[in-house]
SEKOL-712484 format. One record per residue (C-alpha): y, z, x; residue in one letter. Coordinates in pm, whole numbers, padded with zeros to 5 digits, always signed. Layout:
% residues N
YZXA...
% end
This chain:
% residues 136
-07653+05599-03811X-07741+06012-03680X-08071+05832-03558X-07859+05703-03304X-07722+06057-03097X-07806+06144-02773X-08083+06357-02848X-07940+06673-02816X-07690+06536-03057X-07967+06476-03324X-08222+06806-03257X-07824+07056-03316X-07724+06874-03622X-08014+06791-03847X-08338+06801-03698X-08389+07081-03471X-08599+07184-03806X-08814+06959-03582X-08761+07037-03294X-08911+07360-03284X-09225+07313-03529X-09320+07029-03225X-09207+07283-02920X-09482+07527-03076X-09780+07272-03126X-09658+07190-02746X-09761+07473-02636X-10073+07564-02819X-10199+07861-02600X-09825+07980-02618X-09747+08234-02918X-09434+08059-03041X-09310+08175-03368X-09024+08008-03534X-08690+08097-03611X-08430+08010-03823X-07989+08195-03775X-07893+08243-04142X-07487+08418-04191X-07568+08847-04174X-07665+08877-04599X-07791+08524-04661X-08093+08291-04761X-08019+07986-04622X-08070+07876-04228X-07869+07653-04063X-08074+07599-03753X-08369+07683-03628X-08515+07697-03298X-08908+07852-03179X-08888+08146-02973X-09146+08271-02734X-09124+08653-02574X-08728+08740-02595X-08663+08337-02474X-08552+08046-02747X-08622+07720-02772X-08392+07434-02885X-08146+07131-02847X-07968+07297-02575X-08308+07363-02388X-08491+07719-02300X-08295+08009-02379X-08317+08412-02402X-08258+08440-02711X-08009+08673-02779X-07776+08401-02567X-07796+08152-02828X-07743+08460-03143X-07434+08505-02898X-07330+08162-02902X-07430+08098-03233X-07203+08383-03358X-06887+08308-03181X-06878+07896-03241X-06930+08021-03598X-06706+08344-03595X-06872+08539-03827X-07181+08803-03798X-07542+08555-03834X-07889+08710-03792X-08211+08544-03734X-08465+08557-03869X-08856+08459-03820X-09016+08241-04041X-09354+08216-04193X-09380+07835-04336X-09523+07602-04201X-09291+07240-04193X-09360+07114-04548X-09269+07471-04665X-08981+07542-04496X-08895+07149-04602X-08922+07267-04937X-08708+07593-04993X-08460+07502-04698X-08365+07163-04837X-08518+07019-04518X-08658+06657-04454X-08973+06603-04374X-09011+06383-04010X-09128+06074-04242X-08791+06071-04427X-08655+05992-04098X-08535+05719-04090X-08797+05623-03782X-09094+05873-03701X-08869+06137-03490X-09219+06333-03338X-09223+06135-03029X-08870+06155-02959X-08889+06598-03035X-09221+06533-02830X-09048+06349-02472X-08765+06624-02514X-08948+06907-02592X-09136+06772-02272X-08804+06764-02056X-08742+07157-02039X-08919+07408-01803X-09066+07650-01966X-08987+07981-01945X-09369+08111-01858X-09339+07770-01582X-09333+07983-01189X-09073+07741-00981X-09270+07756-00653X-08978+07877-00402X-08958+07484-00214X-08879+07374-00536X-08586+07585-00526X-08461+07619-00228X-08411+07375+00069X-08618+07336+00389X-08472+07440+00709X-08468+07170+00914X
% end
């Protein structure tokens, strides 16, 4: 049933770690880290996202990392902290009891790659012609 969710819901609830690692792998020329959110002082993360130069990528697309943390803190109603994750995907899944791609009903990697490709990364300059209409 989880597979039938919209992409945003799928990657928000249960497959955020897959999306984060796919995001990092999609931009090998960038130093993208993986981070997790957890209640302050606890060990178990409940949300994982990719990080590049103060920007976070998760099911909501690219947003400033402090904004992502503030929204999650407000939603949870308790202090949260972000930690950098240095394990590979398999190590993370083993430690945090998360599913590897092969554990899903279907392979989530193509779905994650497609989702990443729909969001313009922050290092891509937006040309003025794409944001402002031409004078008539």
